[in-house]
C-alpha positions in Angstrom: 345.6 55.6 -30.6 346.1 57.2 -34.6 344.6 58.4 -37.7 345.3 59.1 -41.2 344.1 62.2 -40.9 347.5 64.8 -40.8 345.9 67.1 -39.0 345.2 64.5 -36.0 348.5 63.0 -36.1 349.5 60.9 -33.1 352.2 62.6 -32.8 350.7 66.2 -32.1 348.6 64.6 -29.3 350.9 62.7 -28.1 352.6 65.6 -27.3 349.8 67.5 -25.2 349.1 67.7 -21.6 346.2 69.3 -19.4 347.2 72.2 -18.3 344.4 72.6 -15.2 340.5 70.8 -14.9 339.5 72.7 -18.3 339.5 69.9 -20.5 338.5 69.1 -24.0 335.2 67.6 -24.2 333.4 65.9 -27.4 330.5 68.3 -27.3 333.2 71.1 -27.0 334.6 70.0 -30.2 331.4 69.2 -32.1 330.4 73.1 -30.8 333.3 73.8 -32.7 332.8 71.9 -35.5 329.7 73.3 -36.2 331.3 77.1 -35.9 333.8 76.1 -38.1 331.0 74.7 -40.7 329.2 77.9 -40.6 332.1 80.0 -41.1 332.8 77.9 -44.2 329.3 77.9 -45.6 328.5 81.7 -45.7 332.6 82.7 -47.3 331.6 79.7 -49.4 328.6 81.9 -50.0 329.8 85.2 -50.7 333.0 83.4 -53.0 329.7 82.0 -55.7 328.0 85.1 -55.4 331.6 87.3 -56.2 332.2 84.8 -58.6 328.8 84.8 -60.9 328.6 88.8 -60.7 331.9 88.8 -61.9 331.0 86.2 -65.0 333.4 84.4 -66.9 335.5 81.5 -65.9 338.7 83.4 -66.5 338.6 84.7 -62.9 337.8 82.3 -60.8 342.0 81.5 -60.4 342.2 85.0 -58.1 339.6 82.8 -55.4 341.3 79.3 -55.6 344.6 80.6 -55.0 343.4 82.4 -52.6 341.7 79.7 -51.0 343.9 77.4 -51.7 347.6 78.9 -50.6 345.6 80.6 -47.5 344.6 77.8 -46.6 346.6 75.3 -47.1 349.4 77.8 -44.9 347.1 77.7 -42.1 346.7 74.2 -42.1 350.0 74.4 -42.0 350.4 76.3 -39.4 347.5 75.1 -37.4 348.9 71.5 -37.3 352.7 72.4 -36.0 350.6 75.1 -33.7 347.7 73.1 -32.2 347.4 75.7 -29.1 347.0 78.8 -31.9 344.1 76.4 -33.0 341.4 79.0 -31.4 342.5 81.7 -33.8 344.0 79.3 -36.9 341.0 77.4 -37.5 338.7 79.7 -38.2 340.8 81.0 -40.6 340.7 78.1 -41.8 337.7 77.4 -42.7 336.8 81.1 -44.0 339.8 80.4 -46.8 338.6 77.2 -47.9 335.3 79.3 -48.1 336.2 80.5 -50.7 338.0 78.2 -52.2 335.1 76.2 -52.2 332.5 78.6 -53.3 334.8 79.4 -56.4 335.5 76.1 -57.5 331.2 74.9 -56.5 330.4 77.7 -58.9 332.4 76.1 -61.7 330.9 73.1 -60.9 327.4 74.5 -61.2 327.7 76.3 -64.2 328.7 72.9 -66.3 326.9 70.3 -64.5 323.5 72.1 -62.7 322.5 71.2 -59.8 325.6 68.8 -58.8 326.5 71.1 -55.6 323.7 70.6 -53.6 323.4 66.8 -54.6 327.1 66.9 -54.0 326.2 68.9 -50.3 323.1 65.9 -49.3 325.9 63.3 -50.2 328.6 64.6 -48.3 326.2 65.4 -44.9 323.8 62.2 -45.4 327.5 60.3 -45.6 328.7 62.0 -42.4 325.2 61.9 -40.2 325.6 57.9 -41.0 328.6 56.9 -40.1 328.7 59.8 -36.7 324.9 57.6 -36.5 327.4 53.7 -36.8 329.8 54.6 -34.8 327.9 56.1 -32.5 325.7 52.7 -32.0 328.9 50.8 -32.0 328.0 49.6 -34.6 331.6 49.8 -37.0 334.1 48.9 -34.3 337.7 50.7 -35.0 340.3 48.8 -34.4 343.7 48.6 -34.6 343.7 46.7 -38.3 340.8 49.1 -39.6 343.0 52.7 -39.2 346.2 50.9 -40.4 344.8 50.0 -43.5 343.0 53.1 -43.7 346.0 54.9 -42.9 348.0 53.1 -45.7 345.1 54.0 -48.4 345.5 57.4 -47.2 349.0 57.8 -48.0 348.7 56.5 -51.3 346.1 58.9 -52.1 348.2 61.7 -51.3 350.5 60.3 -52.9 348.8 59.7 -56.1 347.7 63.3 -56.0 350.8 64.8 -55.6 352.2 63.0 -58.3 349.5 63.9 -60.5 349.8 67.5 -59.8 354.0 67.5 -59.9 353.2 66.3 -63.3 350.6 68.8 -64.0 353.2 71.7 -63.8 354.9 70.3 -67.2 351.5 69.6 -69.0 350.9 66.1 -68.0 347.6 64.6 -67.4 346.7 61.6 -65.5 343.7 59.9 -67.2 342.5 57.7 -64.5 342.3 60.5 -62.3 340.3 63.2 -64.7 338.2 61.0 -67.3 335.2 59.7 -67.0 335.9 56.8 -68.1 334.8 53.3 -66.2 338.1 52.9 -64.6 338.6 56.4 -63.7 334.7 56.1 -61.6 336.3 53.0 -60.0 339.3 55.1 -58.9 337.1 58.3 -57.6 334.5 55.9 -56.1 337.4 53.5 -53.9 339.0 57.7 -53.1 335.5 58.4 -51.2 335.3 55.5 -49.6 338.7 55.9 -48.0 337.8 59.4 -47.5 334.6 58.3 -45.4 336.2 56.2 -43.4 338.9 58.5 -42.2 335.2 60.5 -40.7 335.3 57.4 -39.2 339.2 57.5 -37.7 338.6 61.1 -36.9 335.5 60.3 -35.3 337.4 57.5 -33.1 340.6 59.7 -32.2 338.2 62.8 -31.1 336.1 60.7 -28.2 339.5 59.0 -27.2 341.3 61.9 -26.9 338.7 63.8 -24.8 338.7 61.0 -22.6 342.9 61.5 -22.4 341.5 65.6 -20.5 343.9 67.3 -23.3 343.5 71.4 -23.5 340.7 73.2 -23.8 341.8 74.7 -27.1 341.9 70.9 -28.4 338.6 71.0 -28.9 339.5 74.0 -32.0 342.2 71.3 -33.2 339.9 68.4 -33.5 337.0 70.5 -35.3 339.4 71.7 -37.5 340.9 67.9 -38.8 337.4 67.2 -38.5 336.6 69.7 -41.2 339.6 69.2 -43.0 338.1 65.1 -44.0 334.9 66.5 -44.7 335.9 69.3 -47.2 338.2 66.0 -49.4 335.0 64.0 -49.0 332.5 66.8 -50.8 335.2 67.0 -53.0 335.4 63.8 -54.0 332.0 63.3 -54.7 331.7 66.9 -56.6 334.4 64.7 -59.0 332.8 61.4 -58.9 329.3 63.2 -60.0 331.0 65.2 -62.3 332.2 62.2 -64.5 329.0 60.1 -64.1 327.3 63.3 -65.1 330.3 63.5 -68.6 329.2 60.7 -69.6 325.0 61.4 -70.6 
């Protein structure tokens, strides 16, 4: 059993053992996911207000840095210390909320209405895939899982290369411009991100059946939020490319 989501890596889950009868459940993980989502939305709203009230886009770098760096550090801590996830996962959600609120505000200024569209598409994808998974219409097979893992790894490497090149003021046009090729690439990345949701659903279900410790509900919810945030950001990127062509 594996997931391409680094937060839900096989190595982490295999090292877990139940400490008693109080074990991880699917319902518990769902409840924790809603808590983390509520924290993200709340902090995003506050960050959005702060960004727009100060005026001017030059001040956006502060919340972006705070949210991005803080969220990244907490994500690493959560991945390597799952037992702390009851504390680090909510903190991660708060920092990601700061990042998403400020980033969303900048997109909304450039393309009015884009944030609402991205949210509808993100949650529409989430609930559609969840219903299909629960109905058994989509099966997470070994081949499916391997393919998504490879695709996700390739995307991560391309993004890492893009980040390194950006330090030297070199951009990769096929990631950032609004050309037909760039739009096609964004759609492919979106599909891969959505497929990661299916892997996460399957991983959480299978892991809950193994009787892992109760705190792993927070860890499973954290992993799901990582994928959901990625999906939302990719929808923003794609929509912005399409809007810029008009």
